[in-house]
C-alpha positions in Angstrom: 0.0 0.0 0.0 1.1 3.5 -0.6 1.5 5.9 2.3 -1.4 8.0 1.0 -3.6 5.0 1.0 -2.5 4.1 4.5 -3.5 7.5 5.7 -6.8 7.3 3.9 -7.7 4.0 5.6 -6.5 5.3 9.0 -9.1 8.0 8.7 -11.7 5.4 7.8 -10.8 3.4 10.9 -11.3 6.5 13.1 -14.7 7.1 11.6 -15.7 3.5 12.4 -14.6 4.0 16.0 -16.8 7.1 16.4 -20.0 5.9 14.7 -22.6 5.0 17.3 -20.2 3.2 19.7 -18.7 0.7 17.3 -17.9 -2.4 19.2 -15.2 -4.8 17.8 -15.1 -8.4 19.0 -11.5 -9.5 18.6 -11.1 -13.3 18.2 -8.8 -15.1 20.5 -7.4 -12.1 22.3 -10.8 -10.4 22.9 -9.0 -7.1 23.0 -11.7 -4.6 23.4 -11.6 -0.8 22.8 -13.9 2.2 22.8 -13.8 5.9 22.1 -11.3 7.8 24.2 -14.0 10.4 25.1 -14.4 10.6 28.9 -16.9 8.0 30.0 -18.0 6.7 33.4 -19.7 3.6 34.6 -23.2 3.9 35.9 -22.1 3.0 39.4 -19.5 5.8 39.4 -22.1 8.3 38.2 -24.0 8.0 41.5 -20.8 8.9 43.4 -20.3 12.3 41.8 -21.3 15.2 44.0 -22.0 18.8 43.0 -23.2 22.0 44.6 -26.0 22.3 42.1 -29.1 20.7 43.6 -30.6 20.2 40.1 -28.2 17.3 39.5 -29.6 15.5 42.5 -33.0 15.3 40.8 -31.5 13.1 38.1 -29.0 10.4 39.2 -28.7 9.2 35.6 -28.5 5.5 36.4 -31.8 3.6 36.1 -33.6 4.9 39.1 -36.7 5.7 37.0 -36.1 3.3 34.1 -35.4 -0.4 33.8 -32.8 -0.7 31.0 -32.7 -3.9 29.0 -29.9 -6.4 29.9 -28.1 -7.6 26.8 -27.2 -11.3 26.3 -24.8 -12.5 23.7 -25.9 -16.1 23.3 -23.1 -17.2 20.9 -20.1 -16.0 18.9 -18.7 -18.0 16.0 -15.6 -17.0 14.0 -14.0 -19.1 11.3 -10.7 -18.9 9.4 -10.5 -22.3 7.6 -7.9 -23.4 5.1 -9.4 -24.4 1.7 -7.7 -27.6 0.7 -7.0 -28.0 -2.0 -6.9 -24.3 -2.7 -8.7 -22.9 -5.6 -8.7 -19.2 -6.4 -8.8 -18.7 -2.6 -7.0 -20.4 0.3 -9.1 -19.2 3.2 -12.8 -19.5 4.0 -13.8 -16.9 6.6 -17.1 -16.6 8.5 -18.4 -14.6 11.5 -21.7 -15.1 13.4 -23.3 -13.5 16.5 -26.5 -14.3 18.4 -28.2 -11.7 20.7 -31.0 -11.9 23.2 -32.5 -8.8 24.9 -34.0 -9.2 28.3 -37.1 -7.4 29.4 -36.9 -3.6 29.9 -39.0 -0.4 29.9 -38.4 0.6 26.3 -37.7 -1.0 22.9 -34.0 -1.2 22.4 -32.4 -1.3 18.9 -29.6 -3.6 17.7 -27.5 -1.9 15.0 -25.3 -3.8 12.6 -22.6 -2.3 10.4 -19.2 -3.2 9.0 -17.4 -6.6 9.3 -13.6 -6.7 9.5 -11.2 -9.6 8.9 -7.6 -8.7 9.7 -4.1 -10.1 9.2 -1.8 -9.1 12.1 2.0 -8.7 12.0 4.5 -7.2 14.4 4.6 -3.4 14.4 8.3 -3.5 13.4 7.7 -5.9 10.4 8.9 -4.4 7.1 6.1 -5.9 5.0 2.4 -5.7 5.6 0.3 -8.9 5.3 -1.2 -9.2 1.9 -4.7 -10.2 0.6 -3.8 -11.6 -2.8 -7.4 -11.7 -3.7 -10.9 -11.7 -2.2 -14.1 -13.2 -3.2 -16.1 -10.5 -4.9 -19.2 -12.0 -3.3 -20.0 -11.7 0.4 -22.7 -13.9 1.9 -25.0 -12.6 4.6 -27.7 -14.1 6.6 -30.0 -12.3 9.2 -32.6 -14.1 11.3 -36.1 -12.7 11.6 -35.6 -10.7 8.4 -39.0 -9.1 8.4 -38.1 -7.2 11.5 -34.9 -5.7 10.3 -34.7 -2.2 8.9 -32.3 -1.7 6.0 -32.2 -5.2 4.6 -32.7 -5.7 0.9 -36.3 -6.6 0.2 -37.6 -10.1 -0.6 -34.4 -12.0 0.3 -35.6 -13.7 3.5 -32.6 -12.5 5.3 -30.1 -14.1 3.0 -28.3 -12.0 0.5 -25.0 -11.2 -1.1 -23.1 -8.1 -1.7 -20.4 -7.7 -4.3 -17.2 -5.7 -4.4 -14.6 -5.2 -7.1 -10.8 -5.5 -6.6 -9.5 -4.0 -3.3 -11.5 -0.9 -2.2 -12.0 -2.1 1.3 -8.5 -3.2 2.3 -6.7 -0.9 4.7 -3.5 -0.8 6.7 -3.9 0.1 10.4 -0.7 0.6 12.2 -0.8 0.1 16.0 -4.2 -1.7 15.9 -5.6 -3.5 17.8 -2.6 -2.6 20.0 0.6 -0.7 19.8 2.7 -3.9 19.3 1.2 -4.9 16.0 -0.2 -3.6 12.7 -3.0 -5.0 10.7 -4.0 -5.4 7.1 -7.8 -5.2 7.4 -10.4 -6.4 4.9 -13.7 -4.5 5.6 -17.0 -5.4 4.1 -20.4 -3.7 4.4 -23.8 -5.4 4.3 -25.3 -2.8 2.1 -22.6 -2.4 -0.5 -18.9 -2.1 -1.1 -18.6 1.5 0.3 -21.8 2.1 2.3 -21.6 1.9 6.1 -25.4 2.3 6.7 -26.7 0.6 9.8 -29.0 -2.3 9.8 -31.4 -2.0 12.7 -33.5 -4.5 14.7 -36.0 -3.0 17.2 -36.8 -5.4 20.1 -40.3 -5.5 21.7 -42.8 -7.9 23.0 -44.3 -8.2 19.5 -41.1 -9.4 17.7 -38.8 -12.4 18.2 -36.2 -11.7 20.8 -33.4 -13.9 19.6 -31.4 -12.5 16.7 -28.6 -14.0 14.6 -26.2 -12.3 12.2 -23.8 -14.2 10.0 -21.3 -13.3 7.2 -19.0 -15.5 5.1 -16.7 -15.2 2.1 -13.3 -16.4 0.8 -9.9 -14.8 0.5 -6.5 -15.6 -0.8 -3.8 -14.7 1.7 0.0 -14.8 1.3 0.6 -16.7 4.4 4.3 -15.9 4.4 3.9 -12.7 6.3 5.7 -12.4 9.7 3.5 -13.6 12.5 3.5 -11.8 15.9 4.8 -13.5 19.0 2.2 -15.1 21.2 0.0 -14.1 22.9 -0.5 -11.8 20.0 -2.8 -13.3 17.3 -2.0 -13.5 13.6 -5.6 -12.9 12.5 -8.8 -11.5 13.9 -12.5 -10.9 13.2 -14.4 -7.8 14.1 -18.1 -6.9 13.9 -19.4 -3.4 13.9 -22.6 -3.3 16.1 -24.1 -1.6 19.0 -27.2 -1.7 21.2 -29.2 1.6 21.6 -31.7 1.6 24.5 -34.2 4.5 24.4 -34.2 6.5 27.6 -37.4 7.6 29.1 -37.7 11.3 30.0 -38.4 12.6 33.5 -40.1 15.8 34.7 -39.8 17.0 38.3 -41.7 19.8 40.0 -39.8 22.0 42.4 -40.3 25.0 44.6 -37.9 27.6 43.4 -37.5 28.9 46.9 -36.8 25.5 48.3 -34.8 23.7 45.6 -33.4 21.2 48.1 -36.8 20.3 49.5 -39.1 17.6 48.4 -40.8 17.8 45.0 -44.2 19.5 45.2 -45.8 17.0 42.9 -45.1 13.5 41.8 -42.5 13.1 39.1 -43.7 12.3 35.6 -41.8 9.9 33.3 -42.7 9.6 29.6 -41.6 7.2 27.0 -42.4 3.8 28.6 -42.7 1.2 25.9 -41.4 3.6 23.3 -38.8 3.1 20.7 -35.9 5.2 19.4 -36.9 8.7 18.2 -40.4 8.6 19.6 -41.7 12.1 20.4 -42.8 13.0 24.0 -44.2 16.2 25.4 -43.7 17.1 29.0 -45.9 19.9 30.4 -46.2 21.9 33.6 -49.1 21.3 35.9 -51.6 23.5 37.7 -50.6 23.0 41.3 -52.8 24.3 44.1 -51.1 27.0 46.1 -48.3 27.5 43.5 -47.8 29.4 40.3 -45.5 28.4 37.5 -42.2 30.3 37.2 -40.0 28.7 34.6 -38.8 25.4 33.1 -35.2 24.2 32.9 -34.0 21.4 30.6 -31.4 19.1 32.1 -29.4 16.9 29.6 -27.6 13.9 31.1 -25.1 11.5 29.7 -25.5 9.3 26.7 -25.7 5.6 27.4 -23.6 3.3 25.3 -23.4 -0.5 25.3 -20.0 -1.8 26.3 -17.8 -4.4 24.5 -18.1 -8.0 25.7 -18.1 -11.6 24.7 -20.8 -14.1 25.4 -23.0 -13.8 28.4 -25.3 -11.3 30.0 -24.3 -7.7 30.6 -26.4 -5.6 32.9 -27.1 -1.9 32.3 -24.8 -1.1 35.1 -21.9 -2.1 32.9 -22.9 0.3 30.2 -20.9 3.4 29.6 -22.3 6.8 30.3 -20.8 9.5 28.2 -20.9 12.6 30.4 -19.6 14.9 27.7 -23.2 15.4 26.6 -24.4 16.5 30.0 -25.5 20.1 30.6 -28.0 22.2 32.5 -29.8 24.7 30.3 -30.9 28.2 31.4 -34.4 28.5 32.7 -37.1 29.7 30.2 -40.7 30.6 30.4 -41.7 27.6 28.3 -44.6 25.6 29.9 -43.9 22.5 27.9 -41.0 20.7 26.2 -41.1 18.5 23.2 -38.2 16.0 22.8 -37.5 12.5 21.7 -36.5 9.4 23.6 -33.1 8.3 22.5 -29.8 7.2 24.0 -29.4 10.4 25.9 -30.9 10.7 29.4 -32.9 13.8 29.7 -35.0 15.6 32.2 -36.8 18.9 32.8 -37.4 20.8 36.0 -40.6 22.8 36.2 -40.0 25.5 38.7 -42.9 26.9 40.8 -43.2 29.6 43.4 -45.5 29.2 46.3 -48.4 31.6 46.1 -48.1 34.3 48.7 -49.2 37.8 49.4 -46.7 40.6 48.6 -47.9 43.5 50.6 -46.7 47.1 50.8 -47.8 50.0 53.1 -47.5 53.6 52.3 -48.3 56.3 54.8 -48.7 60.0 54.1 -49.9 63.0 56.1 -51.5 66.1 54.6 -48.9 68.5 55.9 -45.3 68.0 56.8 -45.2 71.0 59.2 -48.1 72.1 61.3 -49.1 74.4 64.2 -50.7 73.7 67.5 -54.3 73.1 67.0 -53.9 72.1 63.4 -56.0 69.2 62.1 -54.0 66.4 60.4 -55.2 63.8 58.0 -53.2 60.5 57.6 -53.7 58.3 54.5 -52.4 54.7 54.6 -52.4 52.8 51.3 -52.2 49.0 51.5 -51.4 47.0 48.4 -51.1 43.3 47.7 -49.0 42.7 44.6 -48.8 39.0 45.3 -50.8 36.1 43.9 -52.4 35.1 47.1 -54.9 37.1 49.2 -53.7 38.5 52.5 -55.9 37.2 55.3 -56.9 39.1 58.4 -54.9 42.2 57.5 -54.3 44.4 60.5 -52.7 47.8 60.8 -51.1 48.9 64.1 -50.2 52.6 64.2 -48.5 54.1 67.3 -49.3 57.8 67.7 -46.8 60.1 69.6 -47.8 62.1 72.6 -49.3 65.5 71.5 -51.7 64.0 68.9 -55.3 63.6 69.8 -57.2 60.3 69.6 -57.8 59.4 65.9 -61.3 60.1 64.6 -63.3 59.9 61.4 -61.7 56.6 60.3 -62.6 55.6 56.8 -61.7 52.4 55.0 -62.2 53.3 51.4 -65.4 55.4 51.7 -66.9 53.5 54.6 -66.8 54.7 58.1 -65.2 52.3 60.6 -66.8 51.5 63.9 -64.8 51.4 67.2 -64.7 48.1 69.1 -67.3 46.2 67.2 -66.9 44.8 63.7 -69.2 45.9 60.9 -70.8 43.5 58.4 -67.5 43.1 56.6 -65.5 42.4 59.8 -63.8 45.8 59.8 -63.3 47.9 62.9 -60.7 49.7 65.0 -59.6 49.9 68.6 -57.7 52.6 70.5 -55.4 51.9 73.5 -55.1 55.2 75.3 -52.3 53.9 77.5 -50.0 52.7 74.7 -51.5 55.3 72.2 -51.8 52.5 69.7 -54.4 52.5 67.0 -55.3 49.0 65.7 -57.4 48.7 62.5 -58.7 45.4 61.3 -58.8 45.8 57.5 -59.7 42.2 56.6 -58.8 40.4 53.4 -56.7 42.2 50.8 -57.1 40.3 47.5 -54.5 39.8 44.8 -53.6 43.1 43.1 -55.9 45.0 45.4 -55.4 48.3 47.0 -57.1 49.5 50.2 -56.9 53.0 51.6 -57.4 53.9 55.3 -57.7 57.6 56.4 -58.1 59.1 59.8 -57.9 62.5 61.3 -56.3 63.8 64.5 -55.0 67.2 65.8 -51.9 68.6 67.5 -52.7 69.2 71.1 -49.3 69.8 72.6 -45.7 70.3 71.5 -43.0 72.9 70.9 -41.7 74.5 67.8 -39.2 72.3 66.0 -40.5 69.1 67.6 -40.9 66.2 65.1 -43.9 64.0 65.6 -43.2 60.7 64.0 -45.5 57.7 63.9 -45.0 54.4 62.2 -47.7 52.0 61.0 -47.2 48.2 60.4 -49.3 46.0 58.2 -49.5 42.3 59.1 -51.6 39.2 58.1 -52.1 35.7 59.3 -50.7 34.1 56.2 -47.5 36.1 55.7 -44.4 36.9 57.7 -44.1 40.3 55.9 -44.5 43.4 58.0 -44.2 46.4 55.8 -44.0 49.7 57.5 -45.2 53.2 56.6 -44.0 56.3 58.4 -45.0 59.9 58.5 -43.4 62.9 60.2 -44.9 66.3 61.1 -42.8 69.1 62.4 -44.4 71.6 64.8 -43.8 75.2 63.8 -44.7 78.6 65.2 -47.1 80.4 62.9 -47.0 83.9 61.5 -50.0 85.9 62.2 -52.0 87.5 59.4 -54.4 90.3 60.7 -57.2 91.8 58.6 -58.0 95.4 59.3 -61.4 95.9 57.6 -61.4 99.7 57.9 -64.9 100.0 59.1 -66.1 96.8 57.3 -67.2 93.6 58.9 -64.7 91.7 61.0 -62.4 89.1 59.4 -60.7 86.6 61.7 -56.9 86.5 61.8 -55.0 83.6 60.2 -52.0 81.6 61.4 -49.7 80.7 58.6 -46.6 78.6 58.6 -43.4 80.2 57.4 -43.2 80.3 53.6 -46.8 79.2 53.1 -49.7 81.3 51.8 -52.4 83.1 53.6 -55.9 82.1 52.5 -57.9 84.9 50.8 -60.9 85.3 53.0 -64.4 86.1 51.9 -64.9 89.8 51.1 -66.0 91.8 54.1 -69.1 93.9 53.9 -69.7 97.6 54.5 -72.9 99.5 53.9 -72.9 101.7 50.8 -69.3 100.6 50.0 -67.8 98.2 47.4 -64.9 96.2 48.6 -61.8 96.8 46.4 -59.2 94.4 48.0 -56.6 93.9 50.7 -53.6 96.1 50.9 -50.4 95.5 52.7 -50.0 99.2 53.9 -52.4 101.5 55.7 -52.2 104.2 53.0 -53.6 101.5 50.7 -51.0 102.0 48.0 -49.9 98.3 47.5 -52.4 95.6 47.0 -51.5 92.2 48.7 -51.0 89.2 46.4 -52.2 86.1 48.1 -49.7 84.0 46.1 -47.0 85.7 48.2 -45.4 83.4 50.9 -45.8 84.7 54.4 -42.5 85.2 56.2 -43.5 87.6 59.0 -46.5 88.9 60.9 -48.5 91.1 58.6 -51.6 93.3 58.8 -53.7 93.6 55.6 -56.0 96.6 55.2 -59.3 96.7 53.4 -59.9 99.2 50.7 -63.4 100.4 49.9 -65.0 102.3 47.1 -68.0 104.2 48.4 -71.3 104.5 46.6 -73.3 107.5 45.7 -75.8 108.4 48.4 -79.3 109.8 48.1 -79.1 113.6 48.5 -82.4 113.6 50.4 -80.9 111.6 53.4 -77.2 111.3 52.8 -77.3 107.6 53.7 -79.1 105.3 51.3 -77.2 104.3 48.1 -78.6 105.7 44.9 -77.7 104.7 41.3 -78.5 107.5 38.9 -80.5 106.3 35.9 -81.9 107.6 32.6 -85.7 107.9 33.2 -86.4 107.0 29.6 -85.0 103.4 29.7 -83.8 103.2 33.3 -80.2 102.5 32.2 -77.4 103.6 34.5 -76.1 107.0 33.9 -72.3 107.2 33.5 -70.3 108.0 36.6 -66.7 109.2 36.8 -64.5 106.3 35.6 -61.5 107.5 37.6 -60.0 105.1 40.2 -58.8 108.0 42.3 -59.8 107.7 45.9 -60.9 111.4 46.1 -63.2 112.2 43.2 -66.3 113.8 41.8 -68.3 110.6 41.4 -71.4 112.2 39.7 -73.1 115.4 38.7 -76.7 115.7 37.5 -77.4 117.0 34.0 -79.4 120.2 34.0 -82.5 120.1 31.8 -84.6 123.3 31.6 -87.1 122.0 29.2 -88.8 123.7 26.2 -90.4 127.2 26.5 -92.2 129.8 24.4 -90.1 132.5 23.0 -90.6 135.8 24.8 -88.8 139.0 25.6 -89.9 138.9 29.2 -87.6 137.9 32.0 -87.4 134.1 32.5 -86.3 132.1 35.6 -86.3 128.4 34.5 -85.8 125.5 36.9 -84.0 122.3 35.9 -85.8 119.0 36.0 -85.1 116.7 39.0 -82.7 113.7 38.7 -83.7 110.1 38.8 -82.1 107.1 40.5 -82.6 103.6 41.7 -82.7 102.8 45.4 -81.2 99.7 47.1 -84.6 98.0 46.9 -84.6 98.5 43.2 -87.3 101.2 43.2 -87.1 104.3 41.1 -87.2 107.7 42.6 -86.8 111.4 41.7 -84.4 113.6 43.6 -83.1 117.1 43.3 -80.2 117.7 41.0 -76.9 117.1 42.9 -73.2 116.6 42.8 -71.6 113.5 44.4 -68.2 113.8 46.1 -66.5 110.7 47.5 -63.3 110.6 49.6 -62.1 107.0 50.0 -58.7 108.0 51.1 -57.5 106.4 54.3 -58.4 108.5 57.4 -54.8 109.3 58.0 -54.4 110.8 54.6 -57.5 112.9 54.2 -56.3 116.4 53.4 -58.9 119.1 52.8 -60.5 119.7 49.4 -62.7 122.2 47.7 -65.1 122.0 44.8 -65.4 124.8 42.3 -67.2 125.1 39.0 -67.8 127.4 36.0 -70.2 127.4 33.0 -69.6 128.4 29.5 -71.9 130.8 27.6 -75.2 129.3 26.5 -75.1 128.9 22.7 -77.4 127.6 20.0 -76.4 125.0 17.5 -74.8 127.7 15.3 -72.8 129.1 18.1 -74.9 132.2 18.6 -75.0 133.2 22.4 -78.0 133.5 24.5 -77.7 137.0 25.7 -78.6 138.0 29.2 -78.5 134.4 30.5 -77.0 133.3 33.8 -76.8 129.9 35.5 -77.4 130.1 39.2 -77.1 127.5 42.0 -78.9 128.2 45.2 -80.1 126.5 48.4 -77.1 124.2 48.3 -77.5 121.6 51.1 -76.2 118.3 52.5 -78.7 116.1 54.2 -78.3 115.8 57.9 -77.3 112.2 58.5 -75.7 112.8 61.9 -72.2 112.9 60.5 -69.8 115.7 59.9 -70.5 117.4 56.5 -68.4 119.7 54.2 -68.9 123.4 54.2 -71.3 125.1 51.7 -69.4 128.3 50.6 -72.4 130.5 49.4 -76.1 130.6 49.4 -76.3 131.5 45.7 -73.6 130.7 43.1 -73.4 132.2 39.7 -71.5 129.9 37.4 -71.6 132.2 34.4 -68.2 133.7 35.0 -64.9 132.3 36.2 -64.6 129.4 38.7 -66.5 129.9 41.9 -66.2 127.9 45.1 -69.2 125.7 45.9 -68.2 123.4 48.9 -65.1 122.5 50.8 -63.7 120.8 53.9 -61.2 123.5 54.6 -60.5 123.7 58.3 -62.5 120.5 59.1 -61.1 117.1 60.2 -64.0 115.5 58.4 -62.2 112.3 57.2 -63.3 110.1 54.4 -66.9 109.6 53.3 -69.5 110.0 50.5 -71.6 113.2 50.2 -74.3 114.3 47.8 -74.8 118.1 47.7 -78.4 118.8 46.7 -79.2 121.9 44.6 -82.4 123.0 46.4 -85.4 120.7 46.7 -88.0 119.3 44.4 -91.0 121.5 43.7 -94.5 120.3 42.8 -93.4 119.9 39.2 -90.5 117.6 40.2 -88.0 120.3 39.4 -84.9 121.3 41.4 -85.5 124.6 43.1 -81.8 125.3 43.4 -80.9 125.2 39.7 -82.0 128.3 37.8 -81.5 129.6 34.3 -82.0 133.3 34.6 -82.6 135.3 31.3 -82.9 139.1 31.7 -85.9 141.0 30.3 -85.6 142.5 26.8 -83.1 140.1 25.3 -84.2 138.7 22.1 -84.0 134.9 21.6 -84.1 132.7 18.6 -86.2 129.7 18.1 -83.3 127.4 18.9 -81.9 124.9 21.4 -79.3 126.4 23.7 -76.7 124.5 25.8 -73.7 125.1 28.0 -70.8 123.1 29.4 -70.0 123.2 33.1 -66.5 122.5 34.3 -66.4 120.9 37.8 -63.0 120.9 39.5 -62.0 119.3 42.8 -59.0 121.0 44.3 -56.9 119.1 47.0 -55.1 121.1 49.6 -51.4 120.6 49.3 
């Protein structure tokens, strides 16, 4: 053989060794070999220890499976001399008989290559030579109908042909390091095909199986023979036994992996044959919920080499190289096959339990003596089991009053006696402990407890801390909720209503906001707002934090009063449609609020002297009734009392003119009988009995020299006569002055002068 051919056949030999645990029966010497991959006997497997508890669930022997024992009932190997020789000088034959004893699954016998070898010392120069081989190889398999891979319709007996030398190989160092072998390898299914022939055992098929091969070869017998006990020739049969391994599922508590299984193991695949599919599924277990599954792959079981006799499964080899523990997944089932590898799966569960939390809040983190506090306790069960007999214990510090107005959800809680739902509370005044029986909290349920109390004692800066604990009869959890209130000295906010109704003072914590109170009331005045200074120059913004004691002052805007009594409010109106007449839009505190229009009516043209009176004014009283009053001027002083300097009112009228601008000659506008109603209060001065407005400014009324303060005054011009005309407003036209048939009007300038 050439070196290249030698290397090619060496590779072929290595392939034969790896394929499905190829077992070679070596005649005479019975030198057995197997793969050099790490393997352990089943008995040794049970001795291995590990810190991973998962391995303890699967001991990988046959604790949950009865593997079939293998019995080799006979082995026959022949190497006979053909005498006289023909084309061949050796008749060779090999036969095996197997018997499988009862087990849990259906094992498979696999048959492959047959090898006849000529053995010479390793140091020999020449290799043994097959001079020729019979191109026809004879096979016979018992129970042929149960074999897979046999040619059809041959009743177990068939031949295969080969040409020349394709299956002769040189194996140096085989079957041991002292020899080398020229090997003649034949295959049942053809000259170069190494497909397995398989026989699956079961109760339904014959249990005894025989395989036989025979052919002829011509050997140059002059090759150097090895020294005994080495043999000069050998037979080998490629076969193995595959025993399908059932698959096991275990059910474990993820929080107690070393504890007992929480449900009986399940083993699938009994009575099955190689490659049967099985599906392992998780279970619905009372009191538990499924978490994950974890596949555990064990060793691969391989039949060992042996001669005749029974070999128990304990003598099989377990290839641990295939073992591994997979990462857990969320899969609820696993589909796999039963085969030579031992397999298992762990279905992990977690015991159902409440997972409770407690959150506690108080409506203000800092408070003052006497303040009311509202505590809110939120209980939540995020677990998958209801909390039973939930109870809250809350210890209140000294300085807080006994809790009251307890609500669980929106239902009031009774004290001492359970309501229809079993809820109630108790209060221990000695230990200052509040106990609330909140009952069952279902899975994913929230409950809310609120109660009120007040601060009765304490000093500024003191922290009042109270801690609540939630418990239940079916959990060891004790979540806590804590709330802290710091006692602070308040700032005082005083409201000076400046004559209006009283507004109670407020106590405000530092940096917080005063509450805007309801507007105060004051007869005949409209409330403007609260000002932070007594001169009422800067209005207070209630979004401003309070950082000191403050006094807020009310500002008022007085109303027009009835000139007849100086007390009742009066809203001037147009008598035609009762709409409000315009008043002075100024926002000044001291102002002319209103002046009546003067209407002298329509008269017949005459050269005689005329003294015409203006019509009275109209207004709406507080009771919404309409009344007629004398013409008047309204003066209002809403300045603070400490800032009421004197003032005087003066007026002048322009010349009466018609629409074309022609003057009304001889006309004067006179005011007389000027009077303030006597309302019992100090009144401004009236400067003259009769005032002629037809020239320059003339004084009408003032407060010069009087400490009259603020107020609202209506100065009447005379009284109403029987024709509802003002007696104190007169248009005087001298005799002899001609007049046109026209409408005449004038403009009166009213000016309020403030003393510097």
